[in-house]
mmCIF file of the C-alpha atoms, coordinates in Angstrom:
data_MODEL
# 
_entry.id   MODEL 
# 
loop_
_atom_site.group_PDB 
_atom_site.id 
_atom_site.type_symbol 
_atom_site.label_atom_id 
_atom_site.label_alt_id 
_atom_site.label_comp_id 
_atom_site.label_asym_id 
_atom_site.label_entity_id 
_atom_site.label_seq_id 
_atom_site.pdbx_PDB_ins_code 
_atom_site.Cartn_x 
_atom_site.Cartn_y 
_atom_site.Cartn_z 
_atom_site.occupancy 
_atom_site.B_iso_or_equiv 
_atom_site.pdbx_formal_charge 
_atom_site.auth_seq_id 
_atom_site.auth_comp_id 
_atom_site.auth_asym_id 
_atom_site.auth_atom_id 
_atom_site.pdbx_PDB_model_num 
ATOM 1   C CA . UNK A 1 1   ? -2.152  -58.520 -13.576 1.00 0.00 ? 1   UNK A CA 1 
ATOM 2   C CA . UNK A 1 2   ? 1.485   -57.675 -14.204 1.00 0.00 ? 2   UNK A CA 1 
ATOM 3   C CA . UNK A 1 3   ? 0.485   -55.150 -16.877 1.00 0.00 ? 3   UNK A CA 1 
ATOM 4   C CA . UNK A 1 4   ? -1.783  -53.352 -14.417 1.00 0.00 ? 4   UNK A CA 1 
ATOM 5   C CA . UNK A 1 5   ? 1.012   -52.992 -11.878 1.00 0.00 ? 5   UNK A CA 1 
ATOM 6   C CA . UNK A 1 6   ? 3.380   -51.634 -14.493 1.00 0.00 ? 6   UNK A CA 1 
ATOM 7   C CA . UNK A 1 7   ? 0.691   -49.163 -15.538 1.00 0.00 ? 7   UNK A CA 1 
ATOM 8   C CA . UNK A 1 8   ? 0.281   -48.034 -11.937 1.00 0.00 ? 8   UNK A CA 1 
ATOM 9   C CA . UNK A 1 9   ? 4.057   -47.653 -11.610 1.00 0.00 ? 9   UNK A CA 1 
ATOM 10  C CA . UNK A 1 10  ? 4.131   -45.608 -14.809 1.00 0.00 ? 10  UNK A CA 1 
ATOM 11  C CA . UNK A 1 11  ? 1.305   -43.397 -13.547 1.00 0.00 ? 11  UNK A CA 1 
ATOM 12  C CA . UNK A 1 12  ? 3.038   -42.981 -10.200 1.00 0.00 ? 12  UNK A CA 1 
ATOM 13  C CA . UNK A 1 13  ? 6.322   -42.005 -11.872 1.00 0.00 ? 13  UNK A CA 1 
ATOM 14  C CA . UNK A 1 14  ? 4.506   -39.590 -14.185 1.00 0.00 ? 14  UNK A CA 1 
ATOM 15  C CA . UNK A 1 15  ? 2.682   -37.980 -11.253 1.00 0.00 ? 15  UNK A CA 1 
ATOM 16  C CA . UNK A 1 16  ? 5.853   -37.716 -9.155  1.00 0.00 ? 16  UNK A CA 1 
ATOM 17  C CA . UNK A 1 17  ? 7.593   -35.978 -12.042 1.00 0.00 ? 17  UNK A CA 1 
ATOM 18  C CA . UNK A 1 18  ? 4.614   -33.619 -12.463 1.00 0.00 ? 18  UNK A CA 1 
ATOM 19  C CA . UNK A 1 19  ? 4.558   -32.882 -8.734  1.00 0.00 ? 19  UNK A CA 1 
ATOM 20  C CA . UNK A 1 20  ? 8.295   -32.201 -8.478  1.00 0.00 ? 20  UNK A CA 1 
ATOM 21  C CA . UNK A 1 21  ? 8.222   -29.971 -11.551 1.00 0.00 ? 21  UNK A CA 1 
ATOM 22  C CA . UNK A 1 22  ? 5.117   -27.955 -10.614 1.00 0.00 ? 22  UNK A CA 1 
ATOM 23  C CA . UNK A 1 23  ? 4.753   -27.920 -6.821  1.00 0.00 ? 23  UNK A CA 1 
ATOM 24  C CA . UNK A 1 24  ? 6.579   -24.620 -6.254  1.00 0.00 ? 24  UNK A CA 1 
ATOM 25  C CA . UNK A 1 25  ? 4.867   -22.750 -9.087  1.00 0.00 ? 25  UNK A CA 1 
ATOM 26  C CA . UNK A 1 26  ? 1.443   -24.025 -8.028  1.00 0.00 ? 26  UNK A CA 1 
ATOM 27  C CA . UNK A 1 27  ? 2.077   -23.106 -4.399  1.00 0.00 ? 27  UNK A CA 1 
ATOM 28  C CA . UNK A 1 28  ? 3.190   -19.602 -5.434  1.00 0.00 ? 28  UNK A CA 1 
ATOM 29  C CA . UNK A 1 29  ? 0.071   -19.187 -7.558  1.00 0.00 ? 29  UNK A CA 1 
ATOM 30  C CA . UNK A 1 30  ? -2.190  -20.406 -4.750  1.00 0.00 ? 30  UNK A CA 1 
ATOM 31  C CA . UNK A 1 31  ? -0.413  -18.254 -2.157  1.00 0.00 ? 31  UNK A CA 1 
ATOM 32  C CA . UNK A 1 32  ? -0.705  -15.249 -4.451  1.00 0.00 ? 32  UNK A CA 1 
ATOM 33  C CA . UNK A 1 33  ? -4.415  -15.902 -4.837  1.00 0.00 ? 33  UNK A CA 1 
ATOM 34  C CA . UNK A 1 34  ? -5.359  -16.554 -1.219  1.00 0.00 ? 34  UNK A CA 1 
ATOM 35  C CA . UNK A 1 35  ? -2.667  -14.371 0.402   1.00 0.00 ? 35  UNK A CA 1 
ATOM 36  C CA . UNK A 1 36  ? -2.362  -16.683 3.412   1.00 0.00 ? 36  UNK A CA 1 
ATOM 37  C CA . UNK A 1 37  ? 0.675   -18.947 3.738   1.00 0.00 ? 37  UNK A CA 1 
ATOM 38  C CA . UNK A 1 38  ? -0.900  -21.642 5.913   1.00 0.00 ? 38  UNK A CA 1 
ATOM 39  C CA . UNK A 1 39  ? -4.097  -21.801 3.918   1.00 0.00 ? 39  UNK A CA 1 
ATOM 40  C CA . UNK A 1 40  ? -2.125  -21.932 0.647   1.00 0.00 ? 40  UNK A CA 1 
ATOM 41  C CA . UNK A 1 41  ? -0.112  -24.914 1.883   1.00 0.00 ? 41  UNK A CA 1 
ATOM 42  C CA . UNK A 1 42  ? -3.256  -26.757 2.963   1.00 0.00 ? 42  UNK A CA 1 
ATOM 43  C CA . UNK A 1 43  ? -5.015  -26.036 -0.307  1.00 0.00 ? 43  UNK A CA 1 
ATOM 44  C CA . UNK A 1 44  ? -2.015  -27.107 -2.374  1.00 0.00 ? 44  UNK A CA 1 
ATOM 45  C CA . UNK A 1 45  ? -1.728  -30.379 -0.465  1.00 0.00 ? 45  UNK A CA 1 
ATOM 46  C CA . UNK A 1 46  ? -5.439  -31.059 -0.914  1.00 0.00 ? 46  UNK A CA 1 
ATOM 47  C CA . UNK A 1 47  ? -5.354  -30.197 -4.625  1.00 0.00 ? 47  UNK A CA 1 
ATOM 48  C CA . UNK A 1 48  ? -2.312  -32.387 -5.306  1.00 0.00 ? 48  UNK A CA 1 
ATOM 49  C CA . UNK A 1 49  ? -3.959  -35.251 -3.397  1.00 0.00 ? 49  UNK A CA 1 
ATOM 50  C CA . UNK A 1 50  ? -7.057  -34.873 -5.576  1.00 0.00 ? 50  UNK A CA 1 
ATOM 51  C CA . UNK A 1 51  ? -4.857  -34.717 -8.677  1.00 0.00 ? 51  UNK A CA 1 
ATOM 52  C CA . UNK A 1 52  ? -3.213  -38.002 -7.707  1.00 0.00 ? 52  UNK A CA 1 
ATOM 53  C CA . UNK A 1 53  ? -6.587  -39.629 -7.019  1.00 0.00 ? 53  UNK A CA 1 
ATOM 54  C CA . UNK A 1 54  ? -7.761  -38.761 -10.542 1.00 0.00 ? 54  UNK A CA 1 
ATOM 55  C CA . UNK A 1 55  ? -4.383  -38.631 -12.290 1.00 0.00 ? 55  UNK A CA 1 
ATOM 56  C CA . UNK A 1 56  ? -5.398  -40.430 -15.513 1.00 0.00 ? 56  UNK A CA 1 
ATOM 57  C CA . UNK A 1 57  ? -8.018  -37.709 -16.140 1.00 0.00 ? 57  UNK A CA 1 
ATOM 58  C CA . UNK A 1 58  ? -5.957  -34.788 -14.809 1.00 0.00 ? 58  UNK A CA 1 
ATOM 59  C CA . UNK A 1 59  ? -2.918  -35.750 -16.878 1.00 0.00 ? 59  UNK A CA 1 
ATOM 60  C CA . UNK A 1 60  ? -5.004  -35.241 -20.036 1.00 0.00 ? 60  UNK A CA 1 
ATOM 61  C CA . UNK A 1 61  ? -6.135  -31.757 -18.952 1.00 0.00 ? 61  UNK A CA 1 
ATOM 62  C CA . UNK A 1 62  ? -4.757  -28.908 -21.148 1.00 0.00 ? 62  UNK A CA 1 
ATOM 63  C CA . UNK A 1 63  ? -2.903  -27.601 -18.073 1.00 0.00 ? 63  UNK A CA 1 
ATOM 64  C CA . UNK A 1 64  ? -2.594  -30.042 -15.167 1.00 0.00 ? 64  UNK A CA 1 
ATOM 65  C CA . UNK A 1 65  ? -0.874  -27.346 -13.078 1.00 0.00 ? 65  UNK A CA 1 
ATOM 66  C CA . UNK A 1 66  ? -3.770  -25.001 -13.805 1.00 0.00 ? 66  UNK A CA 1 
ATOM 67  C CA . UNK A 1 67  ? -6.145  -27.785 -12.781 1.00 0.00 ? 67  UNK A CA 1 
ATOM 68  C CA . UNK A 1 68  ? -4.331  -28.072 -9.440  1.00 0.00 ? 68  UNK A CA 1 
ATOM 69  C CA . UNK A 1 69  ? -4.517  -24.325 -8.799  1.00 0.00 ? 69  UNK A CA 1 
ATOM 70  C CA . UNK A 1 70  ? -8.192  -24.142 -9.805  1.00 0.00 ? 70  UNK A CA 1 
ATOM 71  C CA . UNK A 1 71  ? -8.995  -27.141 -7.593  1.00 0.00 ? 71  UNK A CA 1 
ATOM 72  C CA . UNK A 1 72  ? -7.216  -25.464 -4.688  1.00 0.00 ? 72  UNK A CA 1 
ATOM 73  C CA . UNK A 1 73  ? -9.192  -22.260 -5.202  1.00 0.00 ? 73  UNK A CA 1 
ATOM 74  C CA . UNK A 1 74  ? -12.469 -24.188 -5.493  1.00 0.00 ? 74  UNK A CA 1 
ATOM 75  C CA . UNK A 1 75  ? -11.587 -26.060 -2.303  1.00 0.00 ? 75  UNK A CA 1 
ATOM 76  C CA . UNK A 1 76  ? -11.027 -22.738 -0.584  1.00 0.00 ? 76  UNK A CA 1 
ATOM 77  C CA . UNK A 1 77  ? -14.551 -21.643 -1.517  1.00 0.00 ? 77  UNK A CA 1 
ATOM 78  C CA . UNK A 1 78  ? -15.979 -24.936 -0.236  1.00 0.00 ? 78  UNK A CA 1 
ATOM 79  C CA . UNK A 1 79  ? -14.075 -24.629 3.037   1.00 0.00 ? 79  UNK A CA 1 
ATOM 80  C CA . UNK A 1 80  ? -15.146 -21.008 3.385   1.00 0.00 ? 80  UNK A CA 1 
ATOM 81  C CA . UNK A 1 81  ? -18.813 -21.948 2.946   1.00 0.00 ? 81  UNK A CA 1 
ATOM 82  C CA . UNK A 1 82  ? -18.529 -24.540 5.700   1.00 0.00 ? 82  UNK A CA 1 
ATOM 83  C CA . UNK A 1 83  ? -16.542 -22.282 8.048   1.00 0.00 ? 83  UNK A CA 1 
ATOM 84  C CA . UNK A 1 84  ? -18.071 -18.870 7.377   1.00 0.00 ? 84  UNK A CA 1 
ATOM 85  C CA . UNK A 1 85  ? -19.629 -18.716 10.804  1.00 0.00 ? 85  UNK A CA 1 
ATOM 86  C CA . UNK A 1 86  ? -16.334 -19.381 12.595  1.00 0.00 ? 86  UNK A CA 1 
ATOM 87  C CA . UNK A 1 87  ? -14.655 -16.462 14.319  1.00 0.00 ? 87  UNK A CA 1 
ATOM 88  C CA . UNK A 1 88  ? -10.887 -16.076 13.713  1.00 0.00 ? 88  UNK A CA 1 
ATOM 89  C CA . UNK A 1 89  ? -8.537  -15.772 16.682  1.00 0.00 ? 89  UNK A CA 1 
ATOM 90  C CA . UNK A 1 90  ? -7.262  -12.276 17.419  1.00 0.00 ? 90  UNK A CA 1 
ATOM 91  C CA . UNK A 1 91  ? -3.659  -13.528 17.597  1.00 0.00 ? 91  UNK A CA 1 
ATOM 92  C CA . UNK A 1 92  ? -3.785  -15.086 14.132  1.00 0.00 ? 92  UNK A CA 1 
ATOM 93  C CA . UNK A 1 93  ? -0.541  -14.621 12.204  1.00 0.00 ? 93  UNK A CA 1 
ATOM 94  C CA . UNK A 1 94  ? -0.816  -12.006 9.439   1.00 0.00 ? 94  UNK A CA 1 
ATOM 95  C CA . UNK A 1 95  ? -1.280  -13.585 6.030   1.00 0.00 ? 95  UNK A CA 1 
ATOM 96  C CA . UNK A 1 96  ? 1.702   -11.839 4.463   1.00 0.00 ? 96  UNK A CA 1 
ATOM 97  C CA . UNK A 1 97  ? 4.261   -12.462 7.214   1.00 0.00 ? 97  UNK A CA 1 
ATOM 98  C CA . UNK A 1 98  ? 6.216   -15.091 5.304   1.00 0.00 ? 98  UNK A CA 1 
ATOM 99  C CA . UNK A 1 99  ? 5.704   -14.055 1.676   1.00 0.00 ? 99  UNK A CA 1 
ATOM 100 C CA . UNK A 1 100 ? 9.394   -14.402 0.842   1.00 0.00 ? 100 UNK A CA 1 
ATOM 101 C CA . UNK A 1 101 ? 9.126   -18.137 1.476   1.00 0.00 ? 101 UNK A CA 1 
ATOM 102 C CA . UNK A 1 102 ? 7.317   -18.399 -1.854  1.00 0.00 ? 102 UNK A CA 1 
ATOM 103 C CA . UNK A 1 103 ? 9.652   -16.092 -3.726  1.00 0.00 ? 103 UNK A CA 1 
ATOM 104 C CA . UNK A 1 104 ? 7.092   -13.284 -3.697  1.00 0.00 ? 104 UNK A CA 1 
ATOM 105 C CA . UNK A 1 105 ? 8.068   -9.899  -2.285  1.00 0.00 ? 105 UNK A CA 1 
ATOM 106 C CA . UNK A 1 106 ? 6.114   -8.933  0.841   1.00 0.00 ? 106 UNK A CA 1 
ATOM 107 C CA . UNK A 1 107 ? 4.903   -5.666  -0.738  1.00 0.00 ? 107 UNK A CA 1 
ATOM 108 C CA . UNK A 1 108 ? 3.718   -7.564  -3.816  1.00 0.00 ? 108 UNK A CA 1 
ATOM 109 C CA . UNK A 1 109 ? 1.870   -10.038 -1.597  1.00 0.00 ? 109 UNK A CA 1 
ATOM 110 C CA . UNK A 1 110 ? 0.144   -7.169  0.221   1.00 0.00 ? 110 UNK A CA 1 
ATOM 111 C CA . UNK A 1 111 ? -0.768  -5.548  -3.105  1.00 0.00 ? 111 UNK A CA 1 
ATOM 112 C CA . UNK A 1 112 ? -2.129  -8.877  -4.375  1.00 0.00 ? 112 UNK A CA 1 
ATOM 113 C CA . UNK A 1 113 ? -4.240  -9.122  -1.233  1.00 0.00 ? 113 UNK A CA 1 
ATOM 114 C CA . UNK A 1 114 ? -5.857  -5.799  -2.107  1.00 0.00 ? 114 UNK A CA 1 
ATOM 115 C CA . UNK A 1 115 ? -7.034  -7.039  -5.516  1.00 0.00 ? 115 UNK A CA 1 
ATOM 116 C CA . UNK A 1 116 ? -10.469 -8.595  -6.062  1.00 0.00 ? 116 UNK A CA 1 
ATOM 117 C CA . UNK A 1 117 ? -10.256 -12.388 -5.990  1.00 0.00 ? 117 UNK A CA 1 
ATOM 118 C CA . UNK A 1 118 ? -10.811 -12.895 -9.735  1.00 0.00 ? 118 UNK A CA 1 
ATOM 119 C CA . UNK A 1 119 ? -8.013  -10.453 -10.579 1.00 0.00 ? 119 UNK A CA 1 
ATOM 120 C CA . UNK A 1 120 ? -5.730  -12.254 -8.096  1.00 0.00 ? 120 UNK A CA 1 
ATOM 121 C CA . UNK A 1 121 ? -6.582  -15.576 -9.706  1.00 0.00 ? 121 UNK A CA 1 
ATOM 122 C CA . UNK A 1 122 ? -5.882  -14.269 -13.211 1.00 0.00 ? 122 UNK A CA 1 
ATOM 123 C CA . UNK A 1 123 ? -2.609  -12.583 -12.238 1.00 0.00 ? 123 UNK A CA 1 
ATOM 124 C CA . UNK A 1 124 ? -1.332  -15.667 -10.431 1.00 0.00 ? 124 UNK A CA 1 
ATOM 125 C CA . UNK A 1 125 ? -2.271  -18.069 -13.213 1.00 0.00 ? 125 UNK A CA 1 
ATOM 126 C CA . UNK A 1 126 ? -0.942  -15.837 -16.002 1.00 0.00 ? 126 UNK A CA 1 
ATOM 127 C CA . UNK A 1 127 ? 2.196   -14.457 -14.364 1.00 0.00 ? 127 UNK A CA 1 
ATOM 128 C CA . UNK A 1 128 ? 3.147   -16.816 -11.543 1.00 0.00 ? 128 UNK A CA 1 
ATOM 129 C CA . UNK A 1 129 ? 2.102   -20.066 -13.209 1.00 0.00 ? 129 UNK A CA 1 
ATOM 130 C CA . UNK A 1 130 ? 2.880   -18.727 -16.710 1.00 0.00 ? 130 UNK A CA 1 
ATOM 131 C CA . UNK A 1 131 ? -0.288  -20.019 -18.359 1.00 0.00 ? 131 UNK A CA 1 
ATOM 132 C CA . UNK A 1 132 ? -1.407  -18.467 -21.637 1.00 0.00 ? 132 UNK A CA 1 
ATOM 133 C CA . UNK A 1 133 ? -4.678  -16.546 -21.930 1.00 0.00 ? 133 UNK A CA 1 
ATOM 134 C CA . UNK A 1 134 ? -6.623  -19.445 -23.485 1.00 0.00 ? 134 UNK A CA 1 
ATOM 135 C CA . UNK A 1 135 ? -5.551  -21.942 -20.821 1.00 0.00 ? 135 UNK A CA 1 
ATOM 136 C CA . UNK A 1 136 ? -6.218  -19.470 -18.023 1.00 0.00 ? 136 UNK A CA 1 
ATOM 137 C CA . UNK A 1 137 ? -9.700  -18.896 -19.430 1.00 0.00 ? 137 UNK A CA 1 
ATOM 138 C CA . UNK A 1 138 ? -10.377 -22.652 -19.538 1.00 0.00 ? 138 UNK A CA 1 
ATOM 139 C CA . UNK A 1 139 ? -9.070  -23.174 -16.003 1.00 0.00 ? 139 UNK A CA 1 
ATOM 140 C CA . UNK A 1 140 ? -11.207 -20.350 -14.595 1.00 0.00 ? 140 UNK A CA 1 
ATOM 141 C CA . UNK A 1 141 ? -14.226 -21.063 -16.793 1.00 0.00 ? 141 UNK A CA 1 
ATOM 142 C CA . UNK A 1 142 ? -14.330 -17.555 -18.264 1.00 0.00 ? 142 UNK A CA 1 
ATOM 143 C CA . UNK A 1 143 ? -13.831 -16.036 -21.714 1.00 0.00 ? 143 UNK A CA 1 
ATOM 144 C CA . UNK A 1 144 ? -10.299 -15.185 -22.922 1.00 0.00 ? 144 UNK A CA 1 
ATOM 145 C CA . UNK A 1 145 ? -11.320 -11.528 -23.266 1.00 0.00 ? 145 UNK A CA 1 
ATOM 146 C CA . UNK A 1 146 ? -12.364 -11.531 -19.622 1.00 0.00 ? 146 UNK A CA 1 
ATOM 147 C CA . UNK A 1 147 ? -8.938  -12.890 -18.670 1.00 0.00 ? 147 UNK A CA 1 
ATOM 148 C CA . UNK A 1 148 ? -7.285  -10.072 -20.607 1.00 0.00 ? 148 UNK A CA 1 
ATOM 149 C CA . UNK A 1 149 ? -9.527  -7.446  -18.995 1.00 0.00 ? 149 UNK A CA 1 
ATOM 150 C CA . UNK A 1 150 ? -8.893  -8.761  -15.466 1.00 0.00 ? 150 UNK A CA 1 
ATOM 151 C CA . UNK A 1 151 ? -5.161  -8.967  -16.126 1.00 0.00 ? 151 UNK A CA 1 
ATOM 152 C CA . UNK A 1 152 ? -5.050  -5.397  -17.390 1.00 0.00 ? 152 UNK A CA 1 
ATOM 153 C CA . UNK A 1 153 ? -6.981  -4.086  -14.390 1.00 0.00 ? 153 UNK A CA 1 
ATOM 154 C CA . UNK A 1 154 ? -4.877  -6.114  -11.969 1.00 0.00 ? 154 UNK A CA 1 
ATOM 155 C CA . UNK A 1 155 ? -1.591  -4.866  -13.423 1.00 0.00 ? 155 UNK A CA 1 
ATOM 156 C CA . UNK A 1 156 ? -2.864  -1.283  -13.317 1.00 0.00 ? 156 UNK A CA 1 
ATOM 157 C CA . UNK A 1 157 ? -3.894  -1.693  -9.668  1.00 0.00 ? 157 UNK A CA 1 
ATOM 158 C CA . UNK A 1 158 ? -0.574  -3.333  -8.776  1.00 0.00 ? 158 UNK A CA 1 
ATOM 159 C CA . UNK A 1 159 ? 1.330   -0.493  -10.442 1.00 0.00 ? 159 UNK A CA 1 
ATOM 160 C CA . UNK A 1 160 ? -0.639  2.047   -8.413  1.00 0.00 ? 160 UNK A CA 1 
ATOM 161 C CA . UNK A 1 161 ? -0.285  0.096   -5.186  1.00 0.00 ? 161 UNK A CA 1 
ATOM 162 C CA . UNK A 1 162 ? 3.387   -0.720  -5.574  1.00 0.00 ? 162 UNK A CA 1 
ATOM 163 C CA . UNK A 1 163 ? 4.564   2.640   -6.906  1.00 0.00 ? 163 UNK A CA 1 
ATOM 164 C CA . UNK A 1 164 ? 4.226   4.149   -3.418  1.00 0.00 ? 164 UNK A CA 1 
ATOM 165 C CA . UNK A 1 165 ? 5.837   1.224   -1.568  1.00 0.00 ? 165 UNK A CA 1 
ATOM 166 C CA . UNK A 1 166 ? 8.696   0.533   -3.991  1.00 0.00 ? 166 UNK A CA 1 
ATOM 167 C CA . UNK A 1 167 ? 9.771   3.957   -5.264  1.00 0.00 ? 167 UNK A CA 1 
ATOM 168 C CA . UNK A 1 168 ? 13.019  2.872   -6.917  1.00 0.00 ? 168 UNK A CA 1 
ATOM 169 C CA . UNK A 1 169 ? 11.470  -0.136  -8.670  1.00 0.00 ? 169 UNK A CA 1 
ATOM 170 C CA . UNK A 1 170 ? 10.365  0.561   -12.232 1.00 0.00 ? 170 UNK A CA 1 
ATOM 171 C CA . UNK A 1 171 ? 6.904   -0.950  -12.231 1.00 0.00 ? 171 UNK A CA 1 
ATOM 172 C CA . UNK A 1 172 ? 6.192   0.186   -15.755 1.00 0.00 ? 172 UNK A CA 1 
ATOM 173 C CA . UNK A 1 173 ? 8.431   -2.670  -16.909 1.00 0.00 ? 173 UNK A CA 1 
ATOM 174 C CA . UNK A 1 174 ? 5.801   -5.213  -15.821 1.00 0.00 ? 174 UNK A CA 1 
ATOM 175 C CA . UNK A 1 175 ? 4.513   -6.767  -19.010 1.00 0.00 ? 175 UNK A CA 1 
ATOM 176 C CA . UNK A 1 176 ? 2.331   -9.664  -19.890 1.00 0.00 ? 176 UNK A CA 1 
ATOM 177 C CA . UNK A 1 177 ? 2.533   -11.797 -23.020 1.00 0.00 ? 177 UNK A CA 1 
# 
């Protein structure tokens, strides 16, 4: 029985280290994908709770942080399906009002919100979470070529969208590995 407790302590320490190291990057990636601060925080909390509940399996995933982001995005879809008949309040806070809290410029957050959801997911996983193309493809369940295509289209759309709002920022310097 003592061995089991030590194993649990080791798992707990490993998860705490993972959480502390990745919580901000995952939250930024989720916020960039859903473009709603409150929803992003809820989804991140839910995804990290699910990661802890299945930590032995998640820790072996090629990208545990990618797993957390993907789980958050899947949870969003599930919540949306259950709530799609709800009517939002007119006084609801705009989704991009506190973008700087995540280290993302407000104009960038607005531009991300204008992208199709798959492009937002790819851009946040590749650029905000810094996953490679192969890992991003595995996390999203799509082909690596599809990741590259979505990333290219998303960067092109962001350049167009941001060039008018940030005239003195050289958007052509945006690159992806």
